[in-house]
C-alpha positions as CSV (number, residue, x, y, z in Angstrom):
1,M,125.1,121.4,86.4
2,E,123.7,122.5,89.6
3,R,124.8,125.9,90.8
4,P,127.6,125.6,93.5
5,R,126.6,126.4,97.0
6,N,128.2,129.5,98.7
7,L,129.4,128.7,102.2
8,D,131.1,130.8,104.7
9,V,134.6,129.5,105.6
10,E,133.5,129.0,109.2
11,R,130.6,126.7,108.1
12,V,132.7,124.4,106.0
13,P,133.2,121.0,107.8
14,A,136.6,120.4,109.3
15,L,137.6,117.7,106.8
16,E,136.6,119.9,103.9
17,L,138.6,122.8,105.3
18,A,141.6,120.5,105.7
19,A,141.3,119.5,102.0
20,Y,141.1,123.2,101.0
21,E,144.2,124.0,103.0
22,L,146.2,121.1,101.6
23,A,145.1,122.2,98.1
24,E,146.7,125.6,98.8
25,V,150.1,124.0,99.2
26,G,152.0,123.7,95.9
27,P,150.9,123.7,92.3
28,A,147.5,122.1,93.2
29,A,146.4,125.5,94.6
30,R,145.6,126.8,91.2
31,E,143.5,123.8,90.1
32,R,139.7,124.0,90.0
33,R,139.4,120.8,91.9
34,G,140.3,120.9,95.6
35,D,142.4,117.7,95.6
36,G,145.1,117.7,98.2
37,P,148.6,117.1,96.8
38,D,149.8,113.5,96.7
39,L,152.8,112.8,99.0
40,N,155.8,111.1,97.5
41,R,158.0,109.4,100.1
42,A,161.6,108.4,99.7
43,A,163.4,105.6,101.4
44,S,165.2,108.0,103.7
45,E,162.1,109.8,104.9
46,T,160.7,109.2,108.4
47,A,157.6,110.5,110.1
48,D,157.7,110.3,113.9
49,G,153.9,110.6,114.4
50,D,150.7,110.0,112.6
51,L,150.2,110.9,108.9
52,L,146.9,112.4,107.8
53,V,146.2,113.1,104.1
54,V,142.9,114.7,103.0
55,G,142.0,114.9,99.3
56,G,145.1,113.0,98.1
57,D,147.2,109.9,98.4
58,V,150.6,108.7,99.6
59,A,153.0,107.3,96.9
60,G,155.8,105.1,98.1
61,R,154.4,104.6,101.6
62,N,156.3,101.3,101.8
63,L,159.7,103.0,101.1
64,G,159.8,105.5,104.0
65,R,158.9,104.9,107.7
66,V,155.8,106.1,109.5
67,D,155.9,105.4,113.3
68,G,152.3,106.2,113.8
69,S,149.2,105.4,111.8
70,I,148.4,106.5,108.2
71,R,144.9,107.8,107.5
72,I,144.0,108.7,103.9
73,Y,140.8,110.4,102.8
74,R,140.9,110.4,99.0
75,Q,137.6,112.4,98.6
76,A,138.2,115.7,96.8
77,L,136.7,119.0,97.8
78,L,135.4,120.8,94.7
79,F,135.7,124.5,95.2
80,R,136.9,127.9,93.8
81,D,137.8,131.2,95.4
82,E,135.4,134.1,95.1
83,A,136.7,137.1,97.0
84,D,136.7,136.1,100.7
85,R,134.4,133.1,100.3
86,I,134.8,129.5,99.3
87,V,132.4,128.4,96.6
88,V,131.8,124.6,97.1
89,A,130.5,122.7,94.1
90,D,128.4,119.6,94.2
91,E,130.6,116.5,94.6
92,D,128.5,114.7,92.0
93,D,130.2,116.8,89.3
94,S,133.6,115.2,90.1
95,P,135.4,113.7,87.1
96,D,136.7,110.9,89.4
97,E,133.2,109.8,90.3
98,N,132.4,106.1,89.7
99,W,131.6,105.5,86.0
100,W,128.3,103.7,86.7
101,R,127.3,106.4,89.2
102,R,127.8,109.0,86.4
103,F,125.8,106.8,84.1
104,E,122.9,106.6,86.6
105,R,122.9,110.4,87.0
106,R,122.9,111.3,83.4
107,R,119.2,112.3,83.4
108,D,119.9,115.1,85.9
109,V,122.2,117.1,83.6
110,D,120.9,120.6,82.9
111,R,120.5,120.4,79.1
112,S,118.0,119.7,76.4
113,E,118.1,116.8,73.9
114,P,116.0,116.7,70.7
115,L,116.4,112.9,70.7
116,R,117.3,111.1,73.9
117,I,118.0,107.4,74.0
118,V,118.4,106.1,77.6
119,Q,117.9,103.0,79.6
120,A,114.4,103.0,81.1
121,G,114.9,100.4,83.8
122,P,116.9,97.3,84.7
123,Y,117.4,94.4,82.3
124,N,114.7,91.8,83.2
125,R,113.0,88.6,82.0
126,V,109.8,90.4,81.0
127,E,111.1,93.3,78.9
128,G,114.7,92.5,78.2
129,L,116.3,96.0,78.2
130,P,113.7,98.8,78.3
131,I,114.8,101.8,76.3
132,E,113.3,105.3,76.4
133,L,113.4,107.1,73.0
134,G,112.2,110.8,72.8
135,P,113.0,114.4,73.5
136,A,114.0,116.0,76.8
137,I,114.0,119.6,77.9
138,R,115.6,120.8,81.1
139,R,116.0,124.5,81.9
140,R,117.0,126.4,85.0
141,T,115.5,129.9,85.4
142,P,116.0,132.8,87.8
143,W,112.8,131.7,89.6
144,G,113.3,127.9,89.5
145,S,113.4,125.2,86.8
146,V,111.4,123.5,84.1
147,R,111.7,119.8,83.1
148,F,109.9,117.8,80.3
149,E,110.7,114.4,79.1
150,G,108.5,112.5,76.6
151,A,109.5,109.1,75.5
152,A,108.3,105.8,73.9
153,V,109.4,102.8,75.9
154,L,110.9,100.1,73.6
155,R,111.2,96.6,75.1
156,T,114.1,94.7,73.5
157,G,112.9,91.3,74.8
158,S,109.9,91.5,72.5
159,T,108.9,92.0,68.9
160,F,108.2,95.8,69.2
161,S,104.5,95.3,68.6
162,S,102.3,98.0,70.1
163,E,99.3,95.7,69.9
164,G,101.0,93.2,72.1
165,G,102.0,95.8,74.7
166,D,105.6,95.7,73.6
167,I,105.8,99.5,73.2
168,G,104.9,101.7,76.2
169,N,105.4,105.4,77.0
170,N,106.6,107.6,79.8
171,I,105.9,111.3,79.7
172,R,107.0,113.5,82.6
173,A,106.8,117.2,83.3
174,E,107.7,119.3,86.3
175,V,107.9,123.0,87.2
176,R,109.8,124.0,90.3
177,V,109.5,127.5,91.9
178,G,112.4,128.4,94.1
179,Q,116.1,127.6,94.2
180,N,117.3,126.2,97.5
181,R,113.7,126.0,98.8
182,G,110.3,126.0,97.2
183,V,107.6,123.9,95.6
184,G,107.5,121.6,92.6
185,V,104.4,120.6,90.6
186,G,104.6,117.7,88.2
187,A,102.5,115.3,86.1
188,T,103.3,111.9,84.5
189,V,101.5,109.8,81.9
190,F,102.9,106.2,81.7
191,D,102.5,102.7,80.3
192,V,105.4,100.9,82.0
193,V,106.5,97.6,83.5
194,E,106.9,98.0,87.2
195,A,108.8,95.8,89.8
196,V,106.7,94.5,92.7
197,E,109.5,95.0,95.2
198,S,112.5,97.1,94.3
199,W,113.9,98.0,97.7
200,Q,116.1,94.9,98.3
201,L,118.6,95.1,95.4
202,S,119.7,98.1,93.2
203,D,118.7,98.2,89.6
204,L,122.3,97.6,88.5
205,E,122.6,94.5,90.6
206,T,119.3,93.1,89.4
207,A,120.1,93.9,85.7
208,L,123.5,92.2,85.8
209,A,122.2,89.1,87.5
210,A,119.5,88.7,84.9
211,F,121.7,89.5,81.9
212,V,124.7,87.4,82.9
213,A,123.4,84.5,85.0
214,R,119.6,84.3,84.0
215,R,118.6,85.0,87.6
216,D,115.9,87.7,88.0
217,Y,115.3,88.7,91.7
218,R,112.1,90.7,91.0
219,D,108.6,90.1,89.7
220,Y,106.8,92.5,87.4
221,Y,103.4,93.8,86.4
222,N,102.1,96.5,84.0
223,R,101.0,100.0,85.1
224,H,99.1,102.2,82.7
225,G,97.7,105.6,83.7
226,G,98.8,109.0,85.0
227,N,99.3,111.1,88.1
228,G,100.1,114.5,89.5
229,S,102.5,115.3,92.2
230,L,103.4,118.1,94.6
231,T,106.9,118.3,96.1
232,L,108.0,120.5,99.0
233,Y,111.8,121.1,99.4
234,G,113.6,123.4,101.8
235,A,116.6,121.4,103.0
236,R,119.3,119.5,101.2
237,D,118.6,116.3,103.2
238,L,114.8,116.5,103.5
239,S,112.0,116.2,100.9
240,L,108.2,115.6,101.0
241,T,106.2,114.5,97.9
242,A,102.5,113.8,97.6
243,S,101.0,112.3,94.4
244,Y,97.6,111.2,93.2
245,G,96.6,109.3,90.1
246,E,94.6,106.7,88.3
247,E,96.3,103.6,86.9
248,R,95.3,100.2,85.5
249,W,97.2,97.1,86.6
250,S,97.6,94.0,84.6
251,S,99.9,90.9,84.5
252,R,102.9,90.5,82.2
253,P,104.2,87.2,80.8
254,V,107.9,86.2,80.7
255,G,109.6,87.3,77.5
256,N,112.5,85.7,75.6
257,A,115.3,87.9,77.0
258,F,118.9,87.0,76.0
259,T,121.4,86.1,78.7
260,I,125.2,85.4,78.4
261,F,125.1,82.2,80.4
262,E,122.5,79.6,81.2
263,G,120.7,80.3,77.9
264,S,119.4,76.8,77.7
265,K,117.5,77.1,80.9
266,S,114.0,78.5,81.3
267,W,113.4,81.8,83.1
268,R,111.6,81.6,86.4
269,P,107.9,82.2,85.7
270,N,106.6,85.7,86.3
271,P,103.6,85.3,88.6
272,A,100.1,86.6,87.6
273,F,98.9,89.6,89.6
274,D,95.5,91.1,90.4
275,E,94.1,93.2,87.5
276,G,91.9,96.2,87.8
277,L,91.6,100.0,87.8
278,F,92.8,101.9,91.0
279,H,93.1,105.5,92.2
280,V,96.3,105.7,94.2
281,S,97.7,108.4,96.4
282,N,101.2,108.4,97.8
283,T,102.9,110.5,100.5
284,M,106.7,110.0,100.5
285,L,109.1,111.4,103.1
286,S,112.8,111.2,102.7
287,F,115.5,112.2,105.2
288,D,119.1,111.6,104.3
289,T,122.2,113.0,106.1
290,R,124.6,110.3,104.9
291,S,128.1,111.5,104.1
292,D,127.9,109.7,100.7
293,P,124.9,107.7,99.4
294,D,127.2,105.1,97.8
295,D,129.9,104.9,100.5
296,P,128.4,106.3,103.7
297,W,130.5,106.3,106.9
298,S,128.1,108.3,109.1
299,G,124.6,109.8,109.1
300,W,120.9,108.9,109.1
301,Y,118.7,107.6,106.3
302,L,114.9,107.4,106.4
303,N,112.7,106.6,103.4
304,S,109.0,106.2,104.2
305,N,105.9,105.8,102.0
306,L,102.2,105.8,102.8
307,E,99.9,104.6,100.0
308,I,96.1,104.7,99.9
309,G,94.4,102.8,97.1
310,R,90.8,102.5,96.1
311,G,89.5,100.7,93.0
312,S,87.9,97.7,91.5
313,V,89.6,94.3,90.8
314,T,88.4,92.6,87.7
315,Q,90.5,89.5,87.9
316,L,92.2,87.8,90.9
317,A,95.6,86.0,90.6
318,P,96.2,82.5,92.1
319,T,97.2,82.6,95.8
320,S,97.8,80.0,98.5
321,T,94.3,80.7,99.9
322,P,91.4,81.0,97.4
323,R,89.9,84.5,97.2
324,T,86.8,86.0,95.8
325,I,86.1,89.5,94.3
326,D,84.4,91.8,96.8
327,P,80.7,91.8,96.1
328,D,80.4,95.6,96.2
329,G,83.2,95.8,93.5
330,V,85.3,98.2,95.6
331,T,88.7,97.4,97.1
332,A,90.2,100.1,99.5
333,Y,93.4,99.6,101.3
334,T,96.2,101.5,103.2
335,R,99.8,100.4,103.0
336,A,103.0,101.8,104.5
337,M,106.7,101.1,104.1
338,F,109.5,102.3,106.4
339,D,113.3,101.9,105.8
340,F,115.5,103.4,108.5
341,R,119.3,103.2,108.7
342,R,122.0,104.5,110.9
343,Y,125.7,104.7,109.9
344,N,128.2,105.0,112.8
345,R,132.0,105.6,112.4
346,L,133.6,104.1,115.5
347,G,137.2,105.1,114.5
348,P,139.5,105.7,111.6
349,V,139.1,102.1,110.3
350,A,135.9,100.8,112.0
351,Q,132.2,101.3,111.3
352,L,128.9,99.9,112.7
353,N,125.8,100.2,110.5
354,M,122.2,99.2,111.3
355,R,119.0,99.0,109.3
356,V,115.3,98.3,110.1
357,V,112.6,97.7,107.5
358,L,109.0,97.6,108.5
359,G,106.0,97.6,106.1
360,G,102.8,96.2,104.7
361,W,99.1,96.4,105.3
362,V,97.8,99.1,107.7
363,D,94.0,99.3,107.2
364,G,91.1,98.4,104.9
365,D,90.7,95.5,102.6
366,P,93.4,92.9,101.9
367,L,96.2,94.2,99.7
368,P,96.2,93.5,96.0
369,L,98.9,90.9,95.2
370,Q,101.3,93.4,93.7
371,R,101.3,95.4,97.0
372,R,102.2,92.4,99.1
373,V,105.7,92.2,100.6
374,S,108.5,89.7,101.4
375,V,112.0,89.3,102.9
376,D,113.6,86.9,100.4
377,G,116.9,86.9,98.6
378,P,120.4,88.4,98.9
379,G,119.2,91.9,99.7
380,A,117.2,90.7,102.8
381,L,118.0,87.3,104.2
382,S,121.0,86.2,102.2
383,G,121.4,82.9,104.1
384,F,118.4,81.6,102.3
385,D,118.1,80.9,98.5
386,F,115.8,83.1,96.6
387,R,112.4,81.5,95.9
388,S,113.7,78.1,96.9
389,T,111.6,75.1,98.0
390,R,111.5,75.1,101.8
391,A,110.2,72.6,104.3
392,G,107.4,73.9,106.5
393,P,105.7,77.4,106.3
394,D,107.7,79.9,104.2
395,V,107.8,83.0,106.4
396,S,109.9,84.8,103.9
397,T,107.2,85.0,101.1
398,C,104.1,83.6,103.0
399,S,103.3,81.7,99.8
400,A,102.6,78.1,99.0
401,V,101.8,78.7,95.3
402,P,103.7,76.1,93.1
403,S,106.9,77.4,91.6
404,V,105.5,76.6,88.1
405,L,103.1,79.5,88.6
406,G,105.8,81.9,89.7
407,Q,105.4,81.8,93.5
408,P,104.3,85.4,94.2
409,T,104.9,87.2,97.5
410,E,101.8,87.0,99.8
411,C,102.9,88.5,103.1
412,D,100.7,91.3,104.5
413,R,103.5,92.6,106.7
414,I,107.3,92.2,107.1
415,A,109.9,93.1,109.7
416,L,113.6,93.0,108.9
417,A,116.7,94.0,111.0
418,Q,120.3,94.1,109.6
419,I,123.6,95.0,111.3
420,E,127.1,95.0,110.0
421,Y,130.6,95.8,111.2
422,R,133.1,97.0,108.7
423,G,136.9,97.2,109.2
424,D,139.8,98.3,107.0
425,L,142.2,95.5,106.0
426,R,144.9,98.2,105.4
427,L,145.6,97.0,101.9
428,N,146.2,99.2,98.9
429,V,144.8,96.7,96.4
430,M,144.1,99.3,93.6
431,G,145.9,102.4,94.8
432,N,148.2,102.5,91.7
433,W,145.4,101.9,89.2
434,D,144.9,105.5,88.4
435,D,143.0,104.8,85.1
436,W,140.7,102.1,86.6
437,P,137.2,103.0,85.4
438,R,135.8,103.0,89.0
439,R,138.2,105.1,91.1
440,I,138.3,103.9,94.6
441,R,137.1,106.7,96.9
442,T,136.0,105.0,100.1
443,A,136.0,106.2,103.7
444,H,138.1,103.2,104.5
445,G,141.0,101.8,102.5
446,D,140.7,99.8,99.2
447,A,139.8,96.6,101.0
448,V,137.3,96.2,103.8
449,W,136.2,93.1,105.7
450,V,132.6,92.9,106.7
451,L,130.8,90.9,109.5
452,F,127.0,90.9,109.3
453,A,123.8,89.4,110.7
454,D,120.2,89.5,109.5
455,A,116.8,88.6,111.0
456,G,113.4,88.9,109.6
457,R,110.1,87.4,108.5
458,G,106.7,88.1,107.0
459,W,103.2,87.2,108.1
460,K,99.6,87.5,107.2
461,V,96.9,89.5,109.0
462,G,93.7,87.7,109.8
463,T,92.4,84.9,112.0
464,P,95.4,83.9,114.1
465,D,96.9,80.4,113.6
466,G,100.1,81.0,115.5
467,V,102.3,80.1,112.5
468,M,101.6,82.3,109.4
469,T,98.6,84.5,110.4
470,Y,98.4,86.9,113.3
471,S,95.8,89.3,114.5
472,R,95.9,93.0,113.4
473,G,97.7,94.3,116.5
474,A,100.0,91.2,117.1
475,F,103.7,90.9,116.3
476,P,105.3,87.5,115.8
477,A,107.6,86.1,118.5
478,L,111.3,86.8,117.7
479,S,111.9,83.0,117.9
480,T,109.9,82.6,114.7
481,F,112.2,84.9,112.7
482,R,114.6,83.6,110.2
483,S,118.2,84.6,110.8
484,D,121.7,84.4,109.2
485,V,125.2,85.5,109.8
486,G,128.0,86.1,107.3
487,V,131.3,87.5,106.3
488,G,132.5,89.4,103.3
489,L,135.3,91.2,101.5
490,D,134.5,94.6,100.0
491,V,137.0,96.0,97.5
492,G,136.0,99.4,96.3
493,G,132.3,98.8,96.8
494,I,132.3,95.4,95.0
495,G,131.7,92.8,97.7
496,I,132.1,89.0,97.8
497,Y,130.1,87.5,100.7
498,A,129.3,84.1,102.4
499,S,126.2,83.8,104.4
500,K,125.0,80.9,106.6
501,S,121.5,80.4,108.0
502,V,121.3,80.2,111.8
503,S,117.6,79.5,112.3
504,T,117.8,76.6,109.8
505,P,121.2,75.0,110.2
506,S,120.6,72.5,107.4
507,Q,120.7,75.3,104.8
508,P,124.1,75.3,103.0
509,V,126.3,78.3,102.9
510,N,125.3,80.9,100.3
511,F,127.9,82.8,98.3
512,F,126.9,86.0,96.5
513,I,128.3,89.2,95.0
514,R,127.1,92.8,95.6
515,L,127.9,95.8,93.6
516,R,126.8,98.1,96.4
517,H,127.2,98.1,100.1
518,R,124.8,95.8,101.8
519,L,123.2,98.6,103.8
């Protein structure tokens, strides 16, 4: 567990101070967690003004009368007293944290395991459930920390034959010098199955869609090699990481992964990808001031990546336009991805969020197929079916490859804009379910209504044709973008949505479920 941060009282945000002060009232003052006491209202009790509860809840709110508004912030402040200071602990250590969020963070616990068995990635049609099996050593020291994880990767959708590529490996080591600020040096050796695009949906959502409904929203290829990395950290919300390595890329066939439903149907083919040996360098900058990564109600988020690759392609995958291997045997490219979000709280029960995603080819030779991009599916343009047959040019994937070959993404560049408005329904749908595995701890109430709109497209870079291909410095007209609008109901982070295409009115309404906020 990470060492709690020592903060002066004057520097603790107002809401956290309010939670601390409420915790000092009554028996809760002696508890380690800074929960505010729950208020129990009787039928005869009346409040003339507004009622504000921080770090607690109101029981029997329908029995008494409150003339003003009721605002409840259930988030607890984890703290303890040390002399004249408040020691604030990391909120990730809360026992009330969402069960799957605790599951996803298990690897970050400060402990060693002689034999560790953990999920190595989302359930998918190529591997089934990938499992890492091996030791893990994590130690914090007075000067920093040491971390080592060595594991074989077992793929349950196969026969566990190492000759057939059914067993991989993932060995990671990192040494960090410094506590709150410093430098980290790491190295990785890997033989893993990697998703081509993982930014649209979370691993959990992708895994459940594949395991339950036999719908896989990603494509995959094999990465085999190693790299070294250097991380600079000096602020809680800012990090910079640079890495360089050598890796061999190859295609992966679809496996025979089990699903609960639709077991009689065939999986969507996994497209072939370019194969070869590449030297890849990455520079990643992350800036995150969101109040909560899973349920943000204010703050900024920026995730950017600059990748420079140089290598040789030995085999080209099928694409819409025939390609030939470069005569000099060398492919060099530069690719960038930029994901920017802003969360704005407009009032006690209203929120306006915005997101812009830009990315793709920057310079050099055409991108290898596994580095192409798209805006397709419920995580991008939800008003359009994922990998569906569409009349006219497909500006979501830029591909005309037949679906029997897997229809890979072929866009050199993409642009996507998303906006949503969230409002509280003032319902207490799950307020009395204290033992529910996923405790509801949102900035709003239990139920939130959502209005949203999306617009985006992809395009190729080359000789302009005014439809799919544009020159290097050109940007497509906004009238060529695909767009949709929708509405949804979010109950404790689990959302049910309906989305309708605006740019193509003939498209039927799409219904989908998200286990995370859309943005």
